[in-house]
C-alpha positions in Angstrom: 21.7 -4.0 -2.7 22.3 -0.3 -2.9 23.3 1.3 0.4 22.7 4.9 1.3 25.8 7.0 1.9 27.1 7.6 5.4 26.3 11.1 6.5 28.9 13.2 8.3 28.0 14.7 11.6 28.7 18.4 11.9 28.0 21.0 14.5 24.8 21.8 12.8 23.7 18.2 12.6 23.6 15.7 9.7 25.2 16.7 6.4 22.9 15.6 3.5 24.1 14.1 0.3 24.6 16.5 -2.6 21.2 16.8 -4.4 21.0 16.2 -8.2 20.3 19.3 -10.3 17.5 17.5 -12.1 15.6 17.1 -8.8 15.8 20.6 -7.4 12.6 22.5 -7.1 9.3 20.9 -6.1 6.1 21.4 -8.1 4.7 23.1 -5.0 7.6 25.5 -4.8 8.5 24.3 -1.3 11.4 22.3 0.0 10.7 18.8 1.3 12.9 16.9 3.6 15.1 14.5 1.7 14.5 10.8 2.2 10.8 11.3 2.8 8.0 10.3 0.5 7.6 14.1 -0.1 10.9 14.2 -1.9 9.3 12.5 -4.9 10.6 14.8 -7.6 8.3 17.3 -9.1 5.1 16.2 -7.4 2.6 18.1 -5.3 3.0 16.3 -2.0 5.0 17.9 0.7 4.0 16.0 3.8 6.5 14.2 6.1 6.0 10.5 6.5 6.2 11.1 10.3 2.9 12.9 10.3 0.5 10.9 12.5 -2.7 11.6 10.5 -3.5 10.3 7.0 -2.3 12.3 4.0 -2.3 12.1 0.2 0.9 10.2 -0.7 1.8 12.1 -3.8 -0.8 14.8 -3.9 -2.3 13.3 -7.1 -5.9 12.0 -6.7 -7.9 12.7 -3.6 -10.8 10.2 -4.0 -11.2 6.4 -4.2 -10.6 5.7 -7.9 -13.5 3.2 -8.3 -16.9 4.6 -7.7 -19.3 2.1 -6.1 -22.3 1.4 -8.4 -22.7 -2.2 -7.2 -24.9 -4.1 -4.8 -23.9 -6.9 -2.5 -25.9 -9.6 -4.3 -25.5 -8.5 -7.9 -22.3 -10.4 -8.6 -20.9 -10.8 -12.1 -24.3 -10.7 -13.8 -24.8 -7.1 -12.5 -21.5 -6.1 -14.1 -22.3 -7.8 -17.4 -25.7 -6.1 -17.3 -24.0 -2.6 -17.8 -22.1 -3.6 -21.0 -22.7 -1.2 -23.8 -24.1 -2.6 -27.1 -21.6 -4.4 -29.3 -21.3 -1.5 -31.7 -20.2 0.8 -29.0 -17.8 -1.7 -27.5 -16.3 -2.2 -31.0 -15.7 1.5 -31.3 -14.0 1.7 -27.9 -11.8 -1.3 -28.5 -10.8 0.1 -31.9 -9.8 3.3 -30.1 -7.8 1.2 -27.6 -5.9 -0.6 -30.3 -5.3 2.7 -32.1 -3.9 4.7 -29.2 -3.0 2.4 -26.3 -1.8 -0.8 -27.9 1.1 0.7 -29.8 2.6 1.9 -26.5 1.8 -1.1 -24.4 1.3 -4.0 -26.8 0.4 -6.7 -24.3 -3.0 -7.9 -25.6 -2.6 -10.0 -28.8 -5.2 -8.6 -31.1 -5.9 -11.7 -33.0 -6.3 -13.9 -29.9 -8.4 -11.3 -28.1 -10.9 -10.7 -30.9 -11.4 -14.5 -31.3 -12.4 -14.7 -27.6 -14.3 -11.4 -27.9 -16.5 -12.6 -30.7 -17.2 -15.9 -28.8 -18.1 -13.9 -25.7 -20.8 -11.9 -27.6 -22.2 -15.1 -29.0 -22.9 -16.4 -25.5 -26.1 -15.8 -23.6 -25.7 -13.5 -20.6 -26.0 -16.5 -18.2 -23.1 -18.2 -20.0 -20.8 -15.3 -19.6 -18.9 -16.5 -16.5 -15.3 -15.6 -17.2 -14.9 -12.7 -14.8 -11.2 -12.1 -15.8 -12.1 -11.6 -19.4 -15.0 -9.3 -18.4 -12.6 -7.3 -16.2 -10.1 -7.0 -19.1 -12.8 -6.0 -21.6 -14.2 -3.2 -19.4 -10.7 -2.0 -18.6 -9.8 -1.8 -22.3 -13.0 0.1 -23.0 -12.2 2.5 -20.1 -8.8 3.3 -21.7 -10.3 3.5 -25.2 -12.9 6.0 -23.8 -10.1 8.3 -22.5 -8.9 8.8 -26.1 -12.3 9.4 -27.7 -12.4 12.9 -29.2 -16.1 13.1 -30.2 -17.4 13.8 -26.7 -16.8 16.4 -24.1 -14.2 16.0 -21.4 -16.6 15.6 -18.6 -18.6 12.8 -20.3 -15.4 11.0 -21.2 -14.2 11.1 -17.7 -17.4 9.9 -16.2 -17.9 7.1 -18.7 -14.3 5.9 -18.5 -14.4 5.9 -14.7 -17.7 3.9 -14.8 -16.1 1.3 -17.1 -13.0 1.1 -14.9 -15.2 0.6 -11.9 -17.0 -2.2 -13.7 -13.7 -3.8 -14.6 -12.5 -3.7 -11.1 -15.8 -5.1 -9.8 -15.5 -8.0 -12.3 -12.0 -8.8 -11.0 -13.4 -8.7 -7.4 -15.9 -11.3 -8.5 -13.0 -13.6 -9.4 -11.3 -12.8 -6.1 -8.3 -11.5 -8.0 -6.2 -10.9 -4.8 -5.9 -14.7 -4.3 -6.6 -15.9 -7.8 -4.6 -14.9 -10.8 -4.5 -15.6 -14.5 -2.9 -14.0 -17.6 -6.1 -12.2 -18.3 -6.5 -10.8 -14.8 -2.8 -9.6 -14.7 -3.2 -8.0 -18.1 -6.3 -6.2 -16.8 -4.3 -5.0 -13.7 -1.5 -3.6 -15.9 -4.0 -1.6 -17.9 -5.9 -0.5 -14.7 -2.6 1.0 -13.5 -2.2 3.1 -16.7 -5.9 4.1 -16.5 -5.5 5.4 -13.0 -2.4 7.4 -13.8 -4.1 9.0 -16.9 -7.2 9.7 -14.7 -5.0 11.8 -12.3 -4.9 9.1 -9.7 -1.1 8.5 -9.8 -1.1 7.8 -6.0 -3.7 5.0 -6.5 -1.8 3.8 -9.6 1.3 3.4 -7.5 -0.5 1.5 -4.8 -2.2 -0.7 -7.4 1.1 -1.5 -9.0 2.2 -3.2 -5.8 -0.7 -5.7 -6.0 0.2 -6.2 -9.7 3.8 -7.1 -8.9 2.8 -9.6 -6.2 0.4 -11.3 -8.5 3.0 -11.4 -11.3 5.6 -13.0 -9.0 3.0 -15.4 -7.7 2.2 -16.5 -11.3 5.9 -17.0 -12.0 5.9 -14.4 -14.8 9.4 -13.4 -13.6 10.7 -16.9 -14.5 11.9 -18.2 -17.8 8.7 -19.7 -19.4 10.8 -22.7 -20.6 11.3 -23.6 -17.0 7.8 -22.8 -15.7 5.7 -24.3 -18.6 8.2 -26.4 -20.6 5.4 -28.1 -22.5 3.5 -24.9 -23.2 3.0 -23.6 -26.8 5.4 -21.0 -28.3 2.5 -18.5 -28.2 1.8 -19.0 -24.5 5.5 -18.6 -23.6 5.6 -15.5 -25.7 2.6 -14.1 -23.9 4.2 -14.6 -20.6 7.4 -12.9 -21.7 5.3 -10.0 -23.1 3.3 -9.6 -19.9 6.4 -9.7 -17.7 7.9 -7.0 -19.9 4.8 -4.9 -19.4 5.0 -5.3 -15.6 8.7 -4.5 -15.5 8.3 -1.4 -17.7 5.4 0.0 -15.8 7.2 -0.5 -12.5 10.5 0.9 -13.6 9.4 4.1 -15.3 6.9 4.9 -12.5 9.7 4.6 -10.0 11.8 7.0 -12.0 9.0 9.6 -11.9 8.3 9.0 -8.2 11.9 8.4 -7.0 10.8 5.2 -5.2 12.5 1.7 -5.2 11.9 -0.6 -8.2 10.2 -3.8 -7.4 10.4 -5.9 -10.6 14.0 -6.8 -9.9 14.2 -10.5 -9.6 13.9 -12.4 -12.9 15.6 -14.8 -15.3 13.4 -13.9 -18.3 15.7 -13.0 -21.1 15.2 -10.2 -23.6 16.9 -12.2 -26.3 14.2 -14.9 -26.0 11.6 -12.5 -27.2 11.0 -13.0 -30.9 8.5 -11.9 -33.5 5.0 -13.3 -33.5 5.5 -17.1 -33.1 2.1 -17.9 -34.5 3.1 -16.8 -38.0 0.2 -14.3 -38.2 0.9 -11.0 -39.7 2.8 -9.0 -37.0 3.0 -5.3 -36.4 6.4 -4.8 -37.9 7.9 -2.6 -35.2 6.4 -4.2 -32.1 9.0 -6.8 -31.3 11.8 -4.3 -31.7 9.9 -1.7 -29.6 9.3 -4.3 -26.8 12.9 -5.4 -26.8 14.1 -1.7 -26.7 11.9 -0.7 -23.8 12.8 -3.9 -22.0 16.6 -3.3 -22.3 16.2 0.3 -21.3 14.1 -0.7 -18.2 16.7 -3.2 -17.1 19.4 -0.6 -17.2 17.3 2.2 -15.6 16.1 0.2 -12.6 19.6 -0.8 -11.6 21.5 2.4 -12.3 18.9 5.2 -11.7 15.8 4.0 -9.8 17.6 2.2 -7.1 20.1 4.9 -6.1 17.6 7.7 -6.4 15.2 5.9 -4.1 17.8 6.2 -1.3 19.3 9.6 -2.3 22.5 7.9 -3.4 24.4 9.6 -6.1 23.8 8.0 -9.5 27.6 8.2 -10.2 30.2 8.4 -7.4 33.1 9.0 -9.8 33.6 10.6 -13.2 34.8 7.2 -14.6 31.5 5.6 -13.4 29.5 8.4 -15.1 31.4 7.9 -18.4 30.8 4.2 -18.2 27.1 4.6 -17.5 26.7 7.1 -20.4 28.4 4.5 -22.7 25.9 1.8 -21.5 23.0 4.0 -22.3 24.4 4.8 -25.8 24.9 1.1 -26.4 21.2 0.5 -25.6 20.3 3.3 -28.0 22.4 1.8 -30.8 20.5 -1.4 -30.4 17.3 0.3 -31.4 16.4 -0.1 -35.1 16.8 2.9 -37.4 13.1 3.7 -37.5 13.4 4.7 -33.8 16.6 6.7 -34.1 16.9 8.3 -37.5 14.1 10.8 -37.4 13.4 14.5 -37.3 10.1 16.5 -37.0 9.6 16.5 -40.8 10.3 12.8 -41.4 8.2 11.8 -38.4 5.3 13.9 -39.6 5.5 12.2 -43.0 5.6 8.8 -41.3 2.5 9.7 -39.4 0.6 9.7 -42.6 1.3 6.0 -43.2 2.3 4.4 -39.9 1.0 6.1 -36.8 1.8 3.0 -34.7 5.5 3.3 -35.4 5.4 7.1 -34.8 3.8 6.6 -31.3 6.4 4.0 -30.4 9.3 6.1 -31.7 8.2 9.1 -29.6 7.6 7.2 -26.4 10.8 5.3 -26.7 12.8 8.5 -27.5 11.2 10.3 -24.6 12.0 7.5 -22.1 15.6 7.1 -23.3 16.6 10.8 -23.3 14.8 11.6 -20.0 16.9 9.0 -18.2 20.0 10.0 -20.1 19.3 13.6 -18.9 19.1 12.3 -15.3 22.6 10.7 -15.7 24.2 13.9 -17.1 22.4 16.1 -14.5 23.5 13.8 -11.6 26.3 15.1 -9.3 28.2 14.1 -6.2 31.1 15.5 -4.3 33.5 14.3 -7.0 31.3 14.5 -10.1 30.0 17.8 -11.5 26.9 18.3 -13.6 27.6 18.0 -17.3 25.7 21.1 -18.3 25.7 21.0 -22.1 25.0 17.2 -22.2 22.1 17.7 -19.7 20.6 20.4 -21.9 21.0 18.4 -25.1 19.4 15.3 -23.6 16.6 17.3 -22.1 16.0 18.9 -25.4 15.7 15.6 -27.2 13.4 14.3 -24.5 11.1 17.3 -24.4 11.1 17.6 -28.3 9.4 14.1 -28.4 6.6 15.5 -26.4 6.3 18.6 -28.5 6.1 16.4 -31.6 3.4 14.2 -30.0 1.4 17.3 -29.0 1.7 18.6 -32.6 0.7 15.3 -34.3 -1.7 13.8 -31.6 -2.7 16.7 -29.3 -5.6 14.8 -27.7 -3.4 11.8 -26.8 -0.7 14.1 -25.5 -3.2 15.5 -23.0 -4.3 12.0 -21.9 -0.9 10.4 -21.4 0.0 11.6 -17.9 3.4 9.9 -17.8 4.4 11.6 -21.1 3.4 15.2 -20.2 4.7 14.8 -16.6 8.1 13.7 -17.9 8.1 16.7 -20.2 7.4 19.0 -17.2 10.2 17.4 -15.3 12.5 18.0 -18.2 11.5 21.6 -18.4 12.1 21.9 -14.7 15.6 20.4 -15.1 16.4 22.8 -17.9 15.2 25.7 -15.8 17.4 24.7 -12.9 20.4 24.4 -15.1 19.8 27.8 -16.7 19.2 29.3 -13.2 22.5 28.1 -11.9 24.3 29.1 -15.1 22.9 32.6 -15.0 24.2 33.0 -11.4 27.7 31.7 -12.2 30.0 34.6 -11.2 32.6 33.8 -13.9 32.6 36.1 -17.0 33.1 33.1 -19.3 30.0 31.4 -17.9 28.0 34.5 -18.3 29.1 34.9 -21.9 28.2 31.3 -22.6 24.8 31.8 -21.1 23.9 34.7 -23.3 25.6 33.6 -26.5 25.6 29.8 -26.6 22.9 28.4 -29.0 22.4 25.4 -26.7 21.3 27.8 -23.9 19.1 29.8 -26.2 17.4 26.6 -27.4 16.9 25.5 -23.7 15.1 28.8 -23.0 13.0 28.2 -26.1 12.1 24.7 -24.8 10.8 26.1 -21.5 8.8 28.8 -23.4 7.2 26.1 -25.6 6.4 23.9 -22.7 4.7 26.8 -20.9 2.6 27.6 -24.0 1.4 23.9 -24.2 0.7 23.8 -20.4 -1.4 27.0 -20.7 -3.5 25.3 -23.5 -3.9 22.3 -21.2 -4.7 24.4 -18.2 -7.3 26.6 -19.9 -9.1 24.0 -21.9 -12.1 22.0 -20.9 -9.8 19.5 -19.2 -7.8 22.1 -17.4 -6.6 21.2 -14.0 -5.1 23.0 -11.0 -2.0 20.9 -11.5 -1.4 22.3 -15.0 -1.9 25.8 -13.8 0.6 25.3 -11.0 3.1 23.9 -13.5 2.7 27.0 -15.7 3.4 29.2 -12.6 6.5 27.2 -11.7 8.1 27.1 -15.1 7.2 30.8 -15.8 9.5 31.8 -13.0 12.5 30.6 -15.2 11.5 32.9 -18.1 
């Protein structure tokens, strides 16, 4: 496994590794000791792990995420008793499949609705599948987050109530020692709900439970070995669910600079095929899943692991060139719909295929964010590639700008998306700051005349404008206001 670098002892103590330019500058504006949990890039926490008292791990979320509405004797019937009427449930599930399913397509729509209709046909006393109840409530909780017809406070309270009901249903099936495809699907979605609900610390902790359950179920193993006599649909569902676990783990570790956990698997990307049932598939889903899967495999090994130990991403220039080539090879494997787009064409596509647009923007954001980290990485022998860093950061943050233009409500809800965009703006700001203080005349001339630098300053300006809208609206948070203050210092 990855080993941290040996540190040279000097008269002043230990000499730290050269930090990456993309990671300089904490959201709080303070410097955290490297190697501690507090060095999670761009987050609020600034507390050493040696502190003897309890502290907020990442500074995101200060309360238990699941409010307790439940009695000791109520059991699953108590949870079922708070189900909304079917019409309301239909609306929330429709919102889930409109906004969430394109990004994380793990719940087969046809199979789910068959079970859903059967569920409503049962008497309350016959509704005993706690895993399905937990999944249903979790899907409604996520759907509620994206409803635009109610005010922010009501959305938050209602979605948190449904999430609490989903968690309580899983508790009724003792999900810590009992697992099923439905319960693990619910746990994946609970993780995303917590992150969107400004409980990233809780989401990270919950993802640990998810990984253990996924491993215990053998989702990390080739389905042909685990269930050789299973149907093609069941094998595909297991592959799809493992992909969801892997992607959530990998890209959360990138944001938090913590070790990846979904690292041991023999499930092959190439075995994932289009809908094996022959039902009408969403045309871009299989390609989108394969693309995010291949990207996650590359990122967890080459970015997440070294960053979690403050090891340089690239020790030599040759290694950096090879890694950039590997990323570009993954990008070339994406179909044209995910690569050949601009703001005008993507706006036109949004009129006919919003699902493909959402997938394109999320995949582009993920790809270019990680490519930015590679270009911005540095070590004693590898300098920052300034122009390439700014170009990758621009492509990444432009995806968020387009999302905010086309789906502004969704852009506000997806914490991982707008937090990535903040980190990209922070990286751009650090690059511009260092370029502006370069003493060479050539560097100064480039800073003021180069259109790449001018575009970079415009990206920060645009991000600040969006964050001000998010900070001043009905959903405005202190985090957004702090981010505005931090980025404004670069302007």
